[in-house]
MIBA-818490 format. One record per residue (C-alpha): x, z, y. Coordinates in Angstrom, 1 decimal. Layout:
// residues N
+--------+--------+--------+
:   east :     up :  north :
+--------+--------+--------+
:      X :      Z :      Y :
...
+--------+--------+--------+
This chain:
// residues 542
+--------+--------+--------+
:   east :     up :  north :
+--------+--------+--------+
:  -25.0 :   21.0 :   18.9 :
:  -23.3 :   21.1 :   15.5 :
:  -20.3 :   23.3 :   15.8 :
:  -18.9 :   22.4 :   12.3 :
:  -19.2 :   18.7 :   13.1 :
:  -17.5 :   19.1 :   16.4 :
:  -14.7 :   21.2 :   14.9 :
:  -14.1 :   18.5 :   12.2 :
:  -14.2 :   15.8 :   14.8 :
:  -11.5 :   17.5 :   16.9 :
:   -9.2 :   18.1 :   13.9 :
:   -9.6 :   14.6 :   12.5 :
:   -9.1 :   12.9 :   15.9 :
:   -5.9 :   14.9 :   16.2 :
:   -4.8 :   13.7 :   12.8 :
:   -5.4 :   10.1 :   13.9 :
:   -3.5 :   10.7 :   17.1 :
:   -0.5 :   12.1 :   15.1 :
:   -0.7 :    9.0 :   12.9 :
:   -0.6 :    6.6 :   15.8 :
:    2.3 :    8.6 :   17.4 :
:    4.3 :    8.4 :   14.2 :
:    3.6 :    4.6 :   13.9 :
:    4.8 :    4.1 :   17.5 :
:    8.1 :    5.7 :   16.6 :
:    8.4 :    3.6 :   13.4 :
:    7.7 :    0.4 :   15.3 :
:   10.9 :    1.1 :   17.3 :
:   12.9 :    0.3 :   14.2 :
:   16.6 :    1.1 :   14.7 :
:   16.1 :    2.1 :   18.3 :
:   16.6 :    0.5 :   21.8 :
:   20.4 :    0.3 :   21.5 :
:   20.3 :   -1.8 :   18.2 :
:   17.4 :   -3.8 :   19.6 :
:   19.5 :   -4.7 :   22.7 :
:   22.3 :   -6.0 :   20.4 :
:   19.9 :   -8.4 :   18.7 :
:   18.5 :   -9.6 :   22.0 :
:   22.0 :  -10.3 :   23.3 :
:   22.3 :  -12.8 :   20.4 :
:   19.2 :  -14.6 :   21.7 :
:   17.1 :  -13.4 :   18.8 :
:   13.6 :  -12.1 :   18.7 :
:   13.1 :   -8.7 :   17.0 :
:   11.3 :   -8.6 :   13.7 :
:    7.9 :   -7.5 :   15.0 :
:    8.2 :  -10.0 :   17.9 :
:    8.8 :  -12.8 :   15.3 :
:    5.6 :  -11.8 :   13.5 :
:    3.6 :  -11.5 :   16.7 :
:    4.7 :  -15.0 :   17.7 :
:    4.1 :  -16.5 :   14.2 :
:    0.5 :  -15.2 :   13.6 :
:   -2.6 :  -16.7 :   15.1 :
:   -3.4 :  -15.1 :   18.5 :
:   -6.2 :  -12.6 :   18.4 :
:   -6.1 :  -12.2 :   14.6 :
:   -5.3 :   -9.0 :   12.6 :
:   -2.1 :   -8.2 :   10.9 :
:   -2.6 :   -5.8 :    7.9 :
:    0.8 :   -4.1 :    7.5 :
:    1.9 :   -3.0 :    4.1 :
:    4.2 :    0.0 :    3.8 :
:    4.9 :    0.9 :    7.5 :
:    5.8 :    4.5 :    6.4 :
:    8.1 :    3.3 :    3.5 :
:   11.2 :    5.5 :    3.4 :
:    9.9 :    7.8 :    6.1 :
:   11.9 :   11.1 :    5.9 :
:   14.2 :    9.6 :    3.3 :
:   17.9 :    8.6 :    3.5 :
:   18.7 :   11.3 :    6.2 :
:   22.4 :   11.3 :    5.2 :
:   22.5 :    7.6 :    5.9 :
:   20.8 :    8.0 :    9.3 :
:   17.3 :    7.1 :    8.1 :
:   15.8 :    3.7 :    7.3 :
:   12.5 :    3.2 :    9.3 :
:   10.0 :    1.1 :    7.3 :
:   12.8 :    0.6 :    4.8 :
:   14.3 :   -2.0 :    7.2 :
:   11.7 :   -4.6 :    6.4 :
:    8.2 :   -5.4 :    7.8 :
:    5.6 :   -6.7 :    5.4 :
:    1.9 :   -7.5 :    5.8 :
:   -1.0 :   -9.9 :    5.5 :
:   -1.5 :  -12.2 :    8.5 :
:   -3.1 :  -15.5 :    9.6 :
:   -0.8 :  -18.5 :   10.3 :
:   -2.5 :  -21.7 :   11.3 :
:   -5.8 :  -20.3 :   10.0 :
:   -4.3 :  -19.5 :    6.6 :
:   -4.0 :  -16.0 :    5.3 :
:   -0.5 :  -15.3 :    4.0 :
:    2.1 :  -12.6 :    3.2 :
:    4.8 :  -12.2 :    5.8 :
:    8.1 :  -10.4 :    5.0 :
:   10.5 :   -9.9 :    7.9 :
:   13.9 :   -8.1 :    7.7 :
:   14.5 :   -5.7 :   10.6 :
:   18.1 :   -6.3 :   11.7 :
:   17.9 :   -3.2 :   14.0 :
:   17.9 :   -1.0 :   10.9 :
:   21.4 :   -1.0 :    9.4 :
:   21.7 :   -4.8 :   10.0 :
:   18.7 :   -5.3 :    7.7 :
:   20.6 :   -4.0 :    4.7 :
:   18.7 :   -3.4 :    1.5 :
:   18.1 :    0.3 :    0.5 :
:   16.4 :    1.2 :   -2.8 :
:   13.0 :    1.5 :   -1.1 :
:   13.6 :   -1.9 :    0.6 :
:   13.6 :   -3.5 :   -2.8 :
:   10.5 :   -1.6 :   -3.9 :
:    8.7 :   -2.6 :   -0.7 :
:    9.6 :   -6.3 :   -1.1 :
:    8.5 :   -6.2 :   -4.7 :
:    5.1 :   -4.7 :   -3.6 :
:    4.7 :   -7.5 :   -1.0 :
:    5.4 :  -10.1 :   -3.7 :
:    3.1 :   -8.4 :   -6.1 :
:    0.2 :   -8.6 :   -3.6 :
:    1.1 :  -12.3 :   -2.9 :
:    1.1 :  -13.1 :   -6.6 :
:   -2.1 :  -11.3 :   -7.4 :
:   -3.9 :  -13.0 :   -4.6 :
:   -2.0 :  -16.3 :   -4.6 :
:   -1.1 :  -15.9 :   -1.0 :
:    1.5 :  -18.2 :    0.6 :
:    4.7 :  -16.2 :    1.4 :
:    6.7 :  -16.5 :    4.6 :
:   10.2 :  -14.8 :    4.6 :
:   11.9 :  -14.2 :    7.9 :
:   15.4 :  -13.5 :    6.7 :
:   17.9 :  -11.5 :    8.7 :
:   19.8 :   -9.1 :    6.4 :
:   23.3 :   -8.0 :    5.7 :
:   22.5 :   -7.7 :    2.0 :
:   22.6 :   -4.7 :   -0.4 :
:   23.6 :   -1.3 :    1.2 :
:   26.8 :   -1.0 :   -0.9 :
:   27.0 :    2.9 :   -1.0 :
:   23.7 :    2.9 :   -2.9 :
:   24.2 :   -0.3 :   -5.0 :
:   23.7 :    1.6 :   -8.2 :
:   20.1 :    2.4 :   -7.2 :
:   19.2 :   -1.1 :   -6.1 :
:   21.1 :   -3.7 :   -8.1 :
:   20.9 :   -3.7 :  -11.9 :
:   17.5 :   -2.4 :  -13.2 :
:   14.3 :   -4.3 :  -13.9 :
:   12.5 :   -3.3 :  -10.7 :
:   15.6 :   -3.7 :   -8.5 :
:   16.9 :   -6.4 :   -6.3 :
:   17.1 :   -9.2 :   -8.9 :
:   13.4 :   -8.9 :   -9.7 :
:   12.7 :  -10.4 :   -6.3 :
:   14.4 :  -13.7 :   -7.2 :
:   12.6 :  -13.7 :  -10.6 :
:    9.4 :  -13.5 :   -8.6 :
:   10.5 :  -16.4 :   -6.4 :
:   10.8 :  -18.5 :   -9.5 :
:    7.5 :  -17.3 :  -11.0 :
:    5.6 :  -18.0 :   -7.8 :
:    7.1 :  -21.4 :   -7.5 :
:    6.1 :  -22.3 :  -11.1 :
:    2.5 :  -21.1 :  -10.3 :
:    2.2 :  -23.2 :   -7.2 :
:    2.3 :  -20.3 :   -4.7 :
:    3.8 :  -21.6 :   -1.5 :
:    7.0 :  -19.9 :   -0.2 :
:    8.6 :  -20.8 :    3.1 :
:   11.8 :  -19.1 :    4.4 :
:   13.5 :  -19.0 :    7.8 :
:   17.1 :  -17.9 :    8.0 :
:   17.2 :  -16.2 :   11.4 :
:   20.3 :  -14.1 :   11.0 :
:   22.6 :  -13.0 :    8.3 :
:   21.7 :  -14.0 :    4.7 :
:   24.4 :  -12.8 :    2.3 :
:   25.4 :  -12.7 :   -1.4 :
:   22.6 :  -12.3 :   -3.8 :
:   20.1 :  -12.3 :   -0.9 :
:   21.0 :  -15.9 :   -0.2 :
:   19.0 :  -16.9 :   -3.3 :
:   15.7 :  -15.7 :   -1.7 :
:   15.4 :  -18.5 :    0.9 :
:   17.0 :  -21.1 :   -1.2 :
:   14.6 :  -20.4 :   -4.1 :
:   11.7 :  -20.9 :   -1.6 :
:    9.9 :  -24.3 :   -1.4 :
:   11.5 :  -24.9 :    2.0 :
:   14.3 :  -23.2 :    3.9 :
:   14.9 :  -23.5 :    7.6 :
:   17.8 :  -22.1 :    9.7 :
:   18.3 :  -21.2 :   13.3 :
:   21.5 :  -22.7 :   14.8 :
:   24.3 :  -20.3 :   15.8 :
:   22.4 :  -17.1 :   14.7 :
:   21.5 :  -18.0 :   11.1 :
:   24.0 :  -18.1 :    8.3 :
:   23.8 :  -18.1 :    4.6 :
:   26.6 :  -17.8 :    2.0 :
:   27.4 :  -16.0 :   -1.3 :
:   30.5 :  -14.4 :    0.3 :
:   31.4 :  -13.9 :    3.9 :
:   34.7 :  -14.8 :    5.5 :
:   36.3 :  -11.5 :    4.9 :
:   35.4 :  -11.5 :    1.2 :
:   36.5 :  -15.1 :    0.9 :
:   39.9 :  -14.3 :    2.3 :
:   40.2 :  -11.3 :    0.0 :
:   39.1 :  -13.2 :   -3.1 :
:   40.9 :  -16.6 :   -2.7 :
:   43.0 :  -16.3 :    0.4 :
:   41.1 :  -18.9 :    2.4 :
:   40.7 :  -18.3 :    6.1 :
:   37.4 :  -19.6 :    7.5 :
:   34.9 :  -18.4 :   10.0 :
:   31.3 :  -17.6 :    9.1 :
:   29.8 :  -20.5 :   11.1 :
:   31.9 :  -23.1 :    9.3 :
:   31.4 :  -21.3 :    6.0 :
:   27.6 :  -21.1 :    6.1 :
:   26.1 :  -21.9 :    9.5 :
:   23.2 :  -24.2 :   10.3 :
:   25.4 :  -27.4 :   10.8 :
:   27.2 :  -26.8 :    7.5 :
:   24.0 :  -26.3 :    5.4 :
:   21.8 :  -28.9 :    7.2 :
:   24.4 :  -31.7 :    7.4 :
:   27.1 :  -31.1 :    4.7 :
:   25.8 :  -29.0 :    1.8 :
:   22.1 :  -29.9 :    2.1 :
:   21.2 :  -26.3 :    1.2 :
:   18.7 :  -25.9 :    4.1 :
:   16.0 :  -28.3 :    5.0 :
:   15.4 :  -27.8 :    8.8 :
:   17.7 :  -26.9 :   11.7 :
:   16.2 :  -25.3 :   14.8 :
:   17.8 :  -24.3 :   18.1 :
:   16.1 :  -20.9 :   18.4 :
:   13.7 :  -18.5 :   16.8 :
:   10.6 :  -19.8 :   18.6 :
:   11.2 :  -23.4 :   17.5 :
:   11.8 :  -22.2 :   13.9 :
:    8.5 :  -20.2 :   13.9 :
:    6.6 :  -23.2 :   15.5 :
:    7.9 :  -25.3 :   12.6 :
:    6.5 :  -22.8 :   10.1 :
:    3.1 :  -22.8 :   11.8 :
:    3.1 :  -26.6 :   11.7 :
:    3.8 :  -26.7 :    8.0 :
:    1.3 :  -24.0 :    7.2 :
:   -1.3 :  -26.0 :    9.1 :
:   -1.0 :  -28.8 :    6.6 :
:   -1.4 :  -26.8 :    3.3 :
:   -4.2 :  -27.9 :    1.0 :
:   -7.2 :  -25.5 :    0.7 :
:   -6.9 :  -22.8 :   -1.9 :
:   -9.2 :  -22.5 :   -4.9 :
:  -11.8 :  -19.7 :   -4.3 :
:  -12.8 :  -17.0 :   -6.7 :
:  -16.4 :  -17.2 :   -5.4 :
:  -17.0 :  -13.6 :   -4.3 :
:  -20.2 :  -13.5 :   -2.4 :
:  -20.2 :  -13.2 :    1.4 :
:  -22.9 :  -13.5 :    4.0 :
:  -22.8 :  -12.9 :    7.8 :
:  -21.2 :   -9.6 :    8.6 :
:  -23.2 :   -6.8 :   10.2 :
:  -22.1 :   -3.4 :   11.6 :
:  -23.3 :   -0.2 :   10.0 :
:  -26.4 :    1.1 :   11.7 :
:  -25.0 :    4.6 :   11.5 :
:  -22.3 :    5.4 :   14.1 :
:  -18.9 :    4.7 :   12.5 :
:  -17.1 :    7.1 :   14.8 :
:  -19.1 :   10.0 :   13.3 :
:  -16.8 :    9.6 :   10.3 :
:  -14.4 :   12.0 :   12.1 :
:  -17.0 :   14.8 :   12.2 :
:  -18.1 :   14.4 :    8.5 :
:  -14.8 :   15.0 :    6.7 :
:  -14.3 :   18.8 :    6.7 :
:  -11.1 :   20.4 :    8.1 :
:  -10.9 :   22.5 :    5.0 :
:  -10.5 :   20.2 :    2.0 :
:  -12.4 :   22.6 :   -0.3 :
:  -15.6 :   22.4 :    1.8 :
:  -18.6 :   20.3 :    0.8 :
:  -20.0 :   17.2 :    2.5 :
:  -22.4 :   14.4 :    1.5 :
:  -20.6 :   11.3 :    0.5 :
:  -23.6 :    9.1 :    1.4 :
:  -22.8 :   10.1 :    5.0 :
:  -19.5 :    8.3 :    4.6 :
:  -20.8 :    5.3 :    2.7 :
:  -23.6 :    4.7 :    5.3 :
:  -20.9 :    4.3 :    8.0 :
:  -18.9 :    1.8 :    6.0 :
:  -21.5 :   -0.6 :    4.6 :
:  -23.2 :   -3.4 :    6.6 :
:  -26.5 :   -2.3 :    8.1 :
:  -25.9 :    1.1 :    6.4 :
:  -27.7 :   -0.5 :    3.4 :
:  -26.7 :    0.7 :   -0.1 :
:  -28.4 :    0.0 :   -3.5 :
:  -27.6 :    3.2 :   -5.4 :
:  -27.2 :    2.9 :   -9.2 :
:  -28.6 :    5.7 :  -11.5 :
:  -29.2 :    7.9 :   -8.4 :
:  -30.5 :   10.9 :  -10.3 :
:  -27.9 :   10.8 :  -13.2 :
:  -24.2 :   11.8 :  -13.1 :
:  -24.5 :   12.8 :   -9.5 :
:  -20.9 :   14.0 :   -9.0 :
:  -20.0 :   10.3 :   -8.7 :
:  -22.1 :    7.9 :   -6.5 :
:  -22.2 :    4.3 :   -7.5 :
:  -24.0 :    1.4 :   -5.9 :
:  -23.9 :   -2.0 :   -4.3 :
:  -23.5 :   -2.8 :   -0.6 :
:  -21.7 :   -5.2 :    1.7 :
:  -18.6 :   -4.7 :    3.8 :
:  -18.0 :   -7.2 :    6.6 :
:  -20.4 :   -9.5 :    4.7 :
:  -18.6 :   -9.2 :    1.3 :
:  -20.6 :   -7.9 :   -1.6 :
:  -19.0 :   -4.8 :   -3.1 :
:  -19.6 :   -2.3 :   -5.8 :
:  -18.7 :    1.2 :   -4.6 :
:  -17.6 :    4.1 :   -6.8 :
:  -17.3 :    7.3 :   -4.8 :
:  -16.8 :   11.0 :   -5.5 :
:  -19.7 :   13.2 :   -4.3 :
:  -18.3 :   16.3 :   -2.6 :
:  -21.4 :   18.6 :   -2.5 :
:  -22.6 :   20.8 :   -5.3 :
:  -25.4 :   19.1 :   -7.2 :
:  -27.9 :   20.2 :   -9.8 :
:  -28.6 :   18.0 :  -12.8 :
:  -32.1 :   17.6 :  -14.3 :
:  -30.9 :   19.8 :  -17.1 :
:  -30.5 :   22.6 :  -14.6 :
:  -26.6 :   22.5 :  -14.6 :
:  -24.8 :   23.1 :  -11.4 :
:  -22.0 :   20.6 :  -10.9 :
:  -19.1 :   21.1 :   -8.4 :
:  -18.4 :   18.4 :   -5.8 :
:  -15.3 :   16.3 :   -6.4 :
:  -15.3 :   17.0 :  -10.1 :
:  -15.9 :   14.3 :  -12.7 :
:  -18.3 :   15.4 :  -15.5 :
:  -19.2 :   13.6 :  -18.7 :
:  -22.5 :   12.1 :  -17.3 :
:  -20.8 :   10.9 :  -14.1 :
:  -17.9 :    9.3 :  -16.0 :
:  -20.5 :    7.6 :  -18.3 :
:  -22.4 :    6.3 :  -15.3 :
:  -19.3 :    5.0 :  -13.5 :
:  -18.0 :    3.3 :  -16.6 :
:  -21.3 :    1.4 :  -17.0 :
:  -21.3 :    0.5 :  -13.3 :
:  -17.7 :   -0.8 :  -13.4 :
:  -18.6 :   -3.0 :  -16.4 :
:  -21.7 :   -4.3 :  -14.5 :
:  -19.6 :   -5.3 :  -11.5 :
:  -17.3 :   -7.2 :  -13.8 :
:  -20.3 :   -8.9 :  -15.3 :
:  -21.6 :   -9.9 :  -11.9 :
:  -18.1 :  -10.8 :  -10.4 :
:  -18.4 :   -8.2 :   -7.6 :
:  -15.2 :   -6.6 :   -6.2 :
:  -14.9 :   -2.8 :   -6.6 :
:  -14.2 :   -0.3 :   -3.9 :
:  -13.2 :    3.3 :   -4.9 :
:  -13.6 :    6.1 :   -2.4 :
:  -11.4 :    8.9 :   -3.7 :
:  -12.0 :   12.6 :   -3.0 :
:  -11.5 :   14.0 :   -6.5 :
:  -10.2 :   17.2 :   -7.8 :
:  -10.2 :   16.1 :  -11.5 :
:  -12.3 :   16.3 :  -14.6 :
:  -14.4 :   19.3 :  -15.5 :
:  -12.6 :   21.8 :  -17.9 :
:  -13.8 :   24.6 :  -20.1 :
:  -15.4 :   24.9 :  -23.5 :
:  -18.7 :   23.5 :  -22.5 :
:  -17.1 :   20.3 :  -21.2 :
:  -14.7 :   20.0 :  -24.1 :
:  -17.5 :   20.4 :  -26.6 :
:  -19.5 :   17.8 :  -24.7 :
:  -16.6 :   15.3 :  -25.1 :
:  -15.3 :   15.1 :  -21.6 :
:  -12.0 :   13.6 :  -22.9 :
:  -13.7 :   10.6 :  -24.5 :
:  -16.0 :   10.1 :  -21.6 :
:  -13.0 :   10.2 :  -19.2 :
:  -11.2 :    7.8 :  -21.5 :
:  -14.1 :    5.4 :  -21.3 :
:  -13.9 :    5.4 :  -17.5 :
:  -10.1 :    5.0 :  -17.4 :
:  -10.5 :    2.1 :  -19.9 :
:  -13.0 :    0.3 :  -17.8 :
:  -10.9 :    0.7 :  -14.6 :
:   -7.7 :   -0.4 :  -16.4 :
:   -9.3 :   -3.5 :  -17.9 :
:  -11.4 :   -4.5 :  -14.9 :
:  -10.7 :   -8.1 :  -13.9 :
:  -12.5 :   -8.2 :  -10.5 :
:  -10.3 :   -7.1 :   -7.6 :
:  -10.2 :   -3.3 :   -6.9 :
:   -9.6 :   -1.6 :   -3.6 :
:   -8.9 :    2.1 :   -3.3 :
:   -9.3 :    4.3 :   -0.2 :
:   -8.1 :    7.9 :   -0.6 :
:  -10.3 :    9.8 :    1.9 :
:   -9.6 :   13.4 :    0.6 :
:   -8.2 :   14.9 :   -2.5 :
:   -6.6 :   12.8 :   -5.2 :
:   -5.7 :   15.2 :   -8.0 :
:   -4.6 :   14.8 :  -11.6 :
:   -6.5 :   12.5 :  -14.0 :
:   -9.1 :   12.0 :  -11.3 :
:   -6.5 :    9.9 :   -9.4 :
:   -6.3 :    7.7 :  -12.5 :
:  -10.0 :    7.4 :  -13.2 :
:  -10.7 :    6.5 :   -9.6 :
:   -8.2 :    3.7 :   -9.6 :
:   -5.0 :    5.3 :   -8.4 :
:   -1.8 :    3.2 :   -7.9 :
:   -1.1 :    3.0 :  -11.6 :
:   -4.3 :    1.0 :  -12.1 :
:   -3.4 :   -2.0 :  -10.0 :
:   -5.7 :   -1.8 :   -7.0 :
:   -5.1 :   -5.0 :   -4.9 :
:   -4.7 :   -2.6 :   -1.9 :
:   -4.6 :    1.2 :   -1.8 :
:   -4.7 :    3.0 :    1.6 :
:   -5.1 :    6.7 :    2.6 :
:   -6.9 :    8.4 :    5.4 :
:   -4.8 :   11.1 :    7.3 :
:   -7.0 :   13.6 :    5.4 :
:   -5.7 :   12.6 :    2.0 :
:   -3.9 :   14.9 :   -0.4 :
:   -2.2 :   13.4 :   -3.5 :
:   -0.9 :   15.6 :   -6.3 :
:   -1.3 :   16.6 :  -10.0 :
:   -3.4 :   19.5 :   -8.9 :
:   -4.4 :   21.5 :   -5.7 :
:   -1.8 :   23.4 :   -3.8 :
:   -3.2 :   26.9 :   -4.5 :
:   -3.5 :   26.4 :   -8.3 :
:   -0.1 :   24.7 :   -8.5 :
:    1.6 :   27.4 :   -6.4 :
:    0.3 :   30.2 :   -8.5 :
:    1.4 :   28.5 :  -11.7 :
:    4.8 :   27.8 :  -10.3 :
:    5.1 :   31.4 :   -9.1 :
:    4.4 :   32.7 :  -12.6 :
:    7.1 :   30.5 :  -14.0 :
:    9.6 :   31.5 :  -11.3 :
:    8.8 :   35.2 :  -11.7 :
:    9.3 :   35.1 :  -15.4 :
:   12.7 :   33.5 :  -14.9 :
:   13.7 :   36.2 :  -12.4 :
:   12.5 :   39.0 :  -14.5 :
:   14.5 :   37.6 :  -17.5 :
:   17.5 :   38.0 :  -15.3 :
:   16.6 :   41.6 :  -14.6 :
:   15.4 :   41.2 :  -11.1 :
:   12.5 :   43.4 :   -9.8 :
:    9.7 :   41.5 :   -8.1 :
:    8.2 :   43.6 :   -5.3 :
:    4.9 :   42.7 :   -3.8 :
:    6.8 :   41.6 :   -0.6 :
:    9.1 :   39.4 :   -2.7 :
:    6.2 :   37.9 :   -4.6 :
:    4.4 :   37.0 :   -1.3 :
:    7.6 :   35.5 :    0.0 :
:    8.1 :   33.4 :   -3.1 :
:    4.4 :   32.3 :   -3.1 :
:    4.7 :   31.1 :    0.6 :
:    8.0 :   29.3 :   -0.1 :
:    6.5 :   27.5 :   -3.2 :
:    3.2 :   26.7 :   -1.5 :
:    4.9 :   25.2 :    1.6 :
:    7.2 :   23.1 :   -0.5 :
:    4.3 :   21.9 :   -2.8 :
:    2.0 :   21.2 :    0.2 :
:    4.7 :   19.1 :    1.9 :
:    4.7 :   16.9 :   -1.2 :
:    1.0 :   16.3 :   -1.2 :
:    0.6 :   14.8 :    2.3 :
:   -0.3 :   11.1 :    2.8 :
:    3.0 :   10.6 :    4.6 :
:    5.0 :   11.8 :    1.5 :
:    3.0 :    9.4 :   -0.6 :
:    3.3 :    6.5 :    1.9 :
:    7.0 :    6.9 :    2.2 :
:    7.3 :    6.4 :   -1.5 :
:    4.8 :    3.5 :   -1.6 :
:    2.3 :    5.4 :   -3.7 :
:   -0.1 :    4.1 :   -1.2 :
:    0.2 :    0.9 :    0.9 :
:   -0.3 :    2.8 :    4.1 :
:   -2.2 :    5.4 :    6.1 :
:   -5.1 :    4.2 :    8.3 :
:   -7.5 :    5.4 :   10.9 :
:  -10.9 :    5.8 :    9.1 :
:  -12.3 :    3.2 :   11.5 :
:   -9.9 :    0.6 :   10.0 :
:  -11.4 :    1.0 :    6.5 :
:  -13.8 :   -1.9 :    6.8 :
:  -11.1 :   -4.2 :    8.1 :
:   -8.7 :   -3.3 :    5.3 :
:  -11.3 :   -3.9 :    2.6 :
:  -12.5 :   -7.2 :    4.1 :
:   -9.0 :   -8.6 :    4.5 :
:   -8.2 :   -7.5 :    1.0 :
:  -11.3 :   -9.3 :   -0.5 :
:  -10.6 :  -12.4 :    1.6 :
:   -7.1 :  -12.5 :    0.1 :
:   -8.4 :  -11.8 :   -3.4 :
:  -10.9 :  -14.6 :   -3.0 :
:   -8.0 :  -17.1 :   -3.0 :
:   -7.2 :  -16.2 :   -6.6 :
:   -9.9 :  -17.2 :   -9.2 :
:  -10.6 :  -14.7 :  -11.9 :
:   -9.3 :  -16.3 :  -15.1 :
:   -8.9 :  -13.4 :  -17.5 :
:  -12.0 :  -12.4 :  -19.6 :
:  -13.3 :   -8.9 :  -19.1 :
:  -12.6 :   -7.0 :  -22.4 :
:  -12.4 :   -3.2 :  -22.6 :
:  -11.3 :   -3.3 :  -26.3 :
:  -12.1 :   -0.1 :  -28.3 :
:  -14.2 :    2.4 :  -26.3 :
:  -14.6 :    6.0 :  -27.5 :
:  -18.3 :    6.6 :  -28.1 :
+--------+--------+--------+
């Protein structure tokens, strides 16, 4: 019996249980009372609409389930930012689905709602995925309009993206299944086709109350912008349906007639399960994030047949690079080694740290994958780059810059899974959010911050103590311990995967056993977008 393995397994299974418990609560949206109100109107709930729309027995890869988690407390919260987004299959075609959740503040747009919608559109544009919008929203949440309306990455950017996608031939279909008000009215009408549900769907630039206030006209919302008005008088909408189900059936019918997409040509053969037991992933990741483990034990439980062609095995060992397959797709894997290794020069290297030789190896491997048109998978458990005079004299900055350059300019699709630490510049070099991974997901064991909690807390404590001493306060050992705990607790709360997911620094948090599915669906999406840009790293520091 391996006591350490069993302990890790217990802890990580508990983390996954907590994840699934949190998701169940989020899936309830605005709660039973608000859900009942929607049902009384004869409407399906947002998640019911998606379940009805997608092909039976297929996966739905949700994007941003934890968006806005723990935020907007003064406004009563905003689960999933009031909108559900994800990649699903409709009539056999992979697409992006965006569905407003009217149980959450009538589907009103909060600042994080806009950010989430823009992320969904970004994924659709990068992968040339058709987009299906299921519209049911009261429009901008007016008390926070200054945080959602005027800036470049705010509400208006979405309509700009509508126009850009249309010009690039990316199909967009909208269904108006509830309210669709003001600026939000442009989203469905800028889509290729817009359908509306009779009696529950309505679309107008200004509702009846605002019309009366603005021009004194008295008119009800149905006459102003209901299905009959827009399908038979204005011609604004293209299809009129009696209920949600008929509307969704129409979308499925249209999607079944789309022409086939162009393919990027990423290599895929028949899928095979890893020979190593995938469930043992729970026992491999240590409870203590500072402890060592062998990254090959993770890789062998993610790749098909547990087969991995390792690149430069004996060189730059603090990063493991190599070729394998995930669900049949050929991938290049760049992963942080978490055990202490010894170089052939006799140098001991800490696990999770990027050294000059490992940065050099990873750079070359990333360039090779671009040359071979092989998608890249980054497995992050990184504490940063090596520091100290020896590393500085050896040129760690230029070697790190080479790696960042290769990651930034890479033209093959990149996918990032944060399995442990994601600290400082290591986050950047290992393809953090700023480096445009097609998808980025975290395990419940992830920690994302500029540096580890212990180091950061001590630094922050020194700053706070200096400030207090300048004011003449005496810092007793008891006071110092109290301050350190307060600072550490606050800092640690900001490094959790839930904190990151609520702000969309990652697309979601997953059970480690879902990793292969996420990567496979991501590459399948990316394969619908041919690589057209030439790989060019520009000037590399040598």
